[in-house]
N, C-alpha and C positions, 0 to 999 in steps of 0.2 A: 860414593859412587865416582865412576869416570863418566864425565858429562862432555859431549861435543856441542860447541856453539857454532851456528852459522847465521846468515841473514841474507837479505837481498839488497840492503842498503849500502853495503860494502863493509870491509874489515875495520875501517877507521872511523866508522859511525859511531855516535855517543850511545846508542841504545845497547849494541853489543859489548862495548867497552865497560859500561857500568854493569851490565848483566854478569859478565865475567868477573869483574870485582867482587860482587856480592856472592856468587856461587863458590869462588874458590877459597872462601874462608873455611868451608867444611868439605870441599869434594875437590877431586882431581879434574881440573878444567882445561880442555884442549879447544882451540880455535881454528877452523878452517872456514874461510869466507871469501867471497869474491873480492878481487882487487879493485873493483869500481861498482857502482850502482847497478843492480840487475832487476829493478822492480817489475812486476808484472810478466815476468817470463815463465810462469807456471813451472812444469815438471821438465822443462828443456834439459837435455842432456848431451854431452859432447862425445860423440862415437867415432868420428873420422879424423879428428886432428889431435895432436899432442896438447896435453894440459900442462901449462907453466905454473910450477908450484913454488912460490917463495918463501923460505923460512924466515920470519921476521925476528922471532925470538923463540926461545924453547918452548915446543908445544903450540906455537902460533904461526899459522900460514896463510898467505894470500894466494888465491888461485884465479887464473884468468878463465874462469868459467861460471857456471850458474850454481845456484844454491844446491840443486840436486847433485851436481858434480862434486860439490864440496862434501856432502855427506857420503857420497859413494866412495871417494877417496879416503875419506876418514874411516869408514868401516872396513874397506877392502885394500887401501894402499899400503898397509904396513909401516906407516910413518909415525902412528901414534898407538898406545895401547888399545886393548879391547874396550869398547864403549858399552855403558850399561843404559844411557839416555842420550837423545839428541833434542837440544832445545834451539829453536829458530827464532832470533829476535834479539833485543826487543824492537819490532818494527816501527818505524816512524809513520804512524797511521793506522787506522783500524782495518781488520780484514773481517768483513761481515757477510753472511749470506752466501750469494753467488761469488764474491769475492774470492772464496777459497779455491775456485777453479783456475783463476788468473794469477794469484799471489805466489811469488817466489817464496815468501816466508812460509806459507803453509806448505808449499811443495818440499822444503827442507825437512819439516817434520813428517811429512807422507812419504819421502823417499826412505827415511829410516823404518817406517812402520812396514813398507813393502818388504824390506830385508829382515823383519822380524824383531825390530828394536823399538821401543817406545819413542814417540815423537811427540814433542809439544810446540805449537807456534805461539808465540807471545807478542801481542801488538798493543801499543799505546794509542788511544783515541785522540790524537793530535794532528796538526798540520805542521809538519817539519820539527820546530825544536819544541820543548817542553820543560816545565820545572819538576816533572814528576816520573823521569825514567828511574830515579833512585827508588822511589816508592814502588814502581812496578817490579823492579828488580828484587826488592826486599820481599814482595808479597811471593814471588817465584821461588825464593830461597825458603820461605816458610811453608809454602804449599807442598814442597817436595816430600815431607812427611806424610801428608794425606795421599799424595800420588803413589808412595810405595805401597801403601796398603791396599789402593785400587788396582795396582799392578800385579798383586800377588797371583792372580789368575791368568795373567798373559799380558803382552805388550798393549799399550794405549796409544791412540792417536787423538790428541786434544788440541782444540783451537782456543785460545785464551784472548780476551780484549779487555784491556784495564782502562776505566775512564780517566780523562785528563783533569783529575780532580785533586784537591787536597785531601788527606787522610780523613779529616773530620767530616767530608761530604761524601765518602764512600759508603754507600748504603749496605754493603755486604757482598756475599758471593752468591751466584745462582748458576746452576746447570741448566742450560739453554739449548733451543733447537736452532737449526740454521734458519735465518729469515730469508726473505725474497728481496734481492736487489733488481732495480730497473735503471739500466744504463741509458741516458739520453744521450747517445753519442752523435756528434757530427763532425764533418771534415771541411777544412777550408784550403784552397790552393794557395801556398805560400810562394810560389815561383815556378819557373820552368826553365829547362835547358835542353834544347832541341826537342826530341819527341818525349821527353821525361817531365813529368809534373811532380812537383813536390807538395805533399799534403801533410797537415797537421790536425790531429784530433782534439777535439774540445768537447765541452758537454757538462753534465752533471749526474750525480747518482741519487737515486730516491729510494727509501726502504718502506715496504709494506708494513701496516701496523698489524703485526701477527703476535698474539699473546703469547709470552713465554719465549719468544725469539731473542737471538743475541743482540740485534739493532735495538729492540724496544728496551731491553733490560739494561743495556749499556747506557742508553740515554736517560734512564731512570736512576743512574748512578750506581749500578751494580757492576761488579767484576764478572763478566760472562765467560763460562767455561762449557764449550760445546764438544761433546764426544762425537767423533767422527769415524767413519770405517771407509773401505775400499770398494764395496760392493755397488755397482751402479746399474744392476739388472732391474729392469721393470717387472716387479714381481707380480703386480696387478694384472699385467698382460699375460704373464705365465699361467696364473691362477685362472684367467678368463679362457684360455685356449688349452688348458691342460687336457691331454688326451685326444687332441685334434692334430691332424696332419698340417703341414704348412700352408695347405691350400683349402683347409677346412673340411 
């Protein structure tokens, strides 16, 4: 397969480097990733400015934009061959529950799926550095055989979280639901200049204990794979008001 790699930690991050090395053994691997960290940028895309695309080596490009830009350029920019699969990661930190709406990592995979190409987001449950990027990359390389069978009916959008644990402590693999994250955010004023205040966000994240959810299974030592889709329609609302006018 021809695989496009991107991320939101930047093209020089350990996660994407290790993943590229692991996948290039059996696949054609191309890398288009931001030239600097773009965490929590969601599906931001550049529409009114030129994008600088720097070729670092054959098939490897740094882009001064967002992960969604990187995937869009990879699929439509004509600088690499046709792509069969986009993998976004390995992210330095988990993406669980509601994180998928903020995550630039997940957005890379989502952008591929929007354009009809399978996208997989891969994250490691670590804080910054870890000893297990190689293990997560090895899992991804092995999982591609199962992915091929699952994708026979059409493109997939998967969100994978790998535990920050040695192999002997990995409990297995589970397909999971998205959990619920609760962001306890707060802001503090760090300075001011004239009429401008400077503020910085702090806080913590909590996860609800939902059976079978990504956060719970990851904490229990399982590799969590959550199948996602794009439909945000409130179908219960539609069913409730089916056949009625907008004003009842």
